[in-house]
C-alpha positions as a Markdown table, in Angstrom:
| # | Residue | x | y | z |
|---|---|---|---|---|
| 1 | Unk | -0.4 | 0.2 | 0.0 |
| 2 | Unk | 1.3 | 3.1 | -1.5 |
| 3 | Unk | 0.9 | 4.9 | 2.2 |
| 4 | Unk | 2.1 | 2.4 | 4.5 |
| 5 | Unk | 5.9 | 2.8 | 1.9 |
| 6 | Unk | 5.9 | 7.4 | 2.4 |
| 7 | Unk | 5.0 | 7.2 | 5.2 |
| 8 | Unk | 8.5 | 5.6 | 6.4 |
| 9 | Unk | 10.1 | 8.6 | 4.1 |
| 10 | Unk | 12.8 | 10.2 | 6.0 |
| 11 | Unk | 13.0 | 13.4 | 3.6 |
| 12 | Unk | 10.9 | 14.7 | 0.5 |
| 13 | Unk | 12.4 | 16.4 | -2.7 |
| 14 | Unk | 9.5 | 18.4 | -4.5 |
| 15 | Unk | 10.0 | 19.8 | -8.1 |
| 16 | Unk | 7.8 | 22.7 | -8.7 |
| 17 | Unk | 7.1 | 23.3 | -12.6 |
| 18 | Unk | 5.5 | 26.8 | -14.4 |
| 19 | Unk | 2.6 | 25.8 | -13.6 |
| 20 | Unk | 1.1 | 25.2 | -16.3 |
| 21 | Unk | 0.5 | 21.2 | -16.6 |
| 22 | Unk | 4.0 | 21.2 | -18.5 |
| 23 | Unk | 6.7 | 19.3 | -17.3 |
| 24 | Unk | 9.7 | 21.1 | -19.1 |
| 25 | Unk | 10.6 | 23.2 | -16.5 |
| 26 | Unk | 11.8 | 23.1 | -13.0 |
| 27 | Unk | 11.2 | 26.3 | -10.9 |
| 28 | Unk | 11.4 | 26.2 | -7.6 |
| 29 | Unk | 12.8 | 22.9 | -5.9 |
| 30 | Unk | 11.8 | 22.1 | -2.0 |
| 31 | Unk | 13.8 | 19.5 | 0.6 |
| 32 | Unk | 11.5 | 18.6 | 3.3 |
| 33 | Unk | 12.7 | 16.6 | 6.4 |
| 34 | Unk | 9.9 | 17.7 | 9.0 |
| 35 | Unk | 8.1 | 14.2 | 9.5 |
| 36 | Unk | 4.6 | 16.1 | 10.8 |
| 37 | Unk | 5.5 | 18.0 | 6.4 |
| 38 | Unk | 5.9 | 14.7 | 5.5 |
| 39 | Unk | 3.5 | 12.3 | 6.8 |
| 40 | Unk | 0.6 | 15.4 | 6.0 |
| 41 | Unk | 2.0 | 14.8 | 2.6 |
| 42 | Unk | 1.6 | 11.3 | 2.7 |
| 43 | Unk | -2.1 | 11.3 | 4.4 |
| 44 | Unk | -3.2 | 13.6 | 1.8 |
| 45 | Unk | -1.3 | 11.7 | -1.5 |
| 46 | Unk | -3.4 | 8.6 | -0.2 |
| 47 | Unk | -7.1 | 10.6 | 0.9 |
| 48 | Unk | -8.9 | 9.4 | -1.8 |
| 49 | Unk | -8.8 | 7.3 | -5.1 |
| 50 | Unk | -9.5 | 8.2 | -8.3 |
| 51 | Unk | -8.9 | 7.1 | -11.8 |
| 52 | Unk | -5.9 | 8.7 | -13.8 |
| 53 | Unk | -6.7 | 11.7 | -16.6 |
| 54 | Unk | -3.9 | 11.4 | -18.5 |
| 55 | Unk | -4.3 | 15.0 | -20.5 |
| 56 | Unk | -4.8 | 17.2 | -17.2 |
| 57 | Unk | -0.8 | 17.3 | -17.4 |
| 58 | Unk | 1.6 | 18.2 | -14.5 |
| 59 | Unk | 2.5 | 21.2 | -12.3 |
| 60 | Unk | 5.6 | 19.3 | -10.2 |
| 61 | Unk | 6.9 | 16.0 | -8.6 |
| 62 | Unk | 7.7 | 14.9 | -5.0 |
| 63 | Unk | 10.4 | 12.0 | -4.4 |
| 64 | Unk | 10.2 | 10.5 | -1.0 |
| 65 | Unk | 13.6 | 8.8 | 0.2 |
| 66 | Unk | 14.1 | 6.9 | 2.9 |
| 67 | Unk | 18.1 | 6.3 | 3.7 |
| 68 | Unk | 18.7 | 8.2 | 0.0 |
| 69 | Unk | 16.9 | 5.8 | -1.7 |
| 70 | Unk | 13.8 | 7.1 | -3.6 |
| 71 | Unk | 10.6 | 4.6 | -2.5 |
| 72 | Unk | 7.9 | 6.6 | -4.5 |
| 73 | Unk | 7.9 | 9.1 | -7.2 |
| 74 | Unk | 4.8 | 11.0 | -7.4 |
| 75 | Unk | 3.7 | 13.3 | -9.6 |
| 76 | Unk | 0.5 | 16.7 | -8.7 |
| 77 | Unk | -2.0 | 18.7 | -10.8 |
| 78 | Unk | -3.5 | 21.4 | -8.5 |
| 79 | Unk | -3.6 | 24.5 | -10.5 |
| 80 | Unk | -6.3 | 23.4 | -13.0 |
| 81 | Unk | -9.7 | 23.0 | -10.7 |
| 82 | Unk | -10.9 | 20.6 | -13.3 |
| 83 | Unk | -7.8 | 18.8 | -12.7 |
| 84 | Unk | -6.1 | 18.4 | -9.5 |
| 85 | Unk | -4.6 | 14.9 | -8.6 |
| 86 | Unk | -2.0 | 13.3 | -8.2 |
| 87 | Unk | -0.4 | 10.4 | -9.9 |
| 88 | Unk | 1.9 | 7.4 | -9.1 |
| 89 | Unk | 2.8 | 3.6 | -10.5 |
| 90 | Unk | 1.9 | 1.4 | -8.1 |
| 91 | Unk | 2.4 | -2.6 | -9.0 |
| 92 | Unk | 3.5 | -1.1 | -12.9 |
| 93 | Unk | -0.1 | 0.1 | -12.9 |
| 94 | Unk | -0.9 | 4.0 | -13.5 |
| 95 | Unk | -3.0 | 5.3 | -10.5 |
| 96 | Unk | -4.2 | 8.4 | -9.1 |
| 97 | Unk | -5.6 | 9.8 | -6.3 |
| 98 | Unk | -7.8 | 13.3 | -5.6 |
| 99 | Unk | -5.2 | 16.4 | -4.8 |
| 100 | Unk | -7.6 | 17.7 | -2.2 |
| 101 | Unk | -8.1 | 22.0 | -1.6 |
| 102 | Unk | -5.7 | 21.2 | 1.8 |
| 103 | Unk | -2.9 | 18.9 | 0.1 |
| 104 | Unk | -2.8 | 21.8 | -2.6 |
| 105 | Unk | -2.8 | 24.2 | 0.5 |
| 106 | Unk | 0.1 | 22.3 | 1.9 |
| 107 | Unk | 1.6 | 22.4 | -1.5 |
| 108 | Unk | 2.0 | 25.9 | -1.5 |
| 109 | Unk | 2.9 | 26.6 | 1.8 |
| 110 | Unk | 6.1 | 24.8 | 0.7 |
| 111 | Unk | 6.2 | 26.6 | -1.8 |
| 112 | Unk | 6.9 | 29.8 | -0.4 |
| 113 | Unk | 8.2 | 28.6 | 2.1 |
| 114 | Unk | 12.0 | 30.5 | 1.4 |
| 115 | Unk | 13.5 | 27.7 | 4.3 |
| 116 | Unk | 14.2 | 24.2 | 4.0 |
| 117 | Unk | 12.5 | 22.4 | 6.1 |
C-alpha cells in the first residue's frame, strides 16, 4: 500500500514546474526533512483514489526518500480546478488520488517557504 511505504520516508524532494501543466521547467525545488510535514503529505496523497486523467499534465513532482534511496515518485497537478490529482505507479500500473484543497494549500505553503524544512 502506498501510504505504508511513503510514511516511512526520511525526506521528500519536491520539484515545482511552471504551473501550466507542462513538465519542461523546474522553477522551485524544496527538500522536506520535517517528519510532521512528510506525514501530512503522505496522508494527503493517500486520501481518496480516483481514475487518472492523462490529459491533465503536471505542476510538480514529489520524490520520497529513505536512507538516500527513492521509495516513491509521485506527480501532481494542482493549478487546474478540473484536474487536481496525485499520480503514481503502483505495481506497474498508473494510479491517482484526489489532490484536495488542503493538500493544495500545503504544497503552496511549502513552495512559498524560503526555508528548507
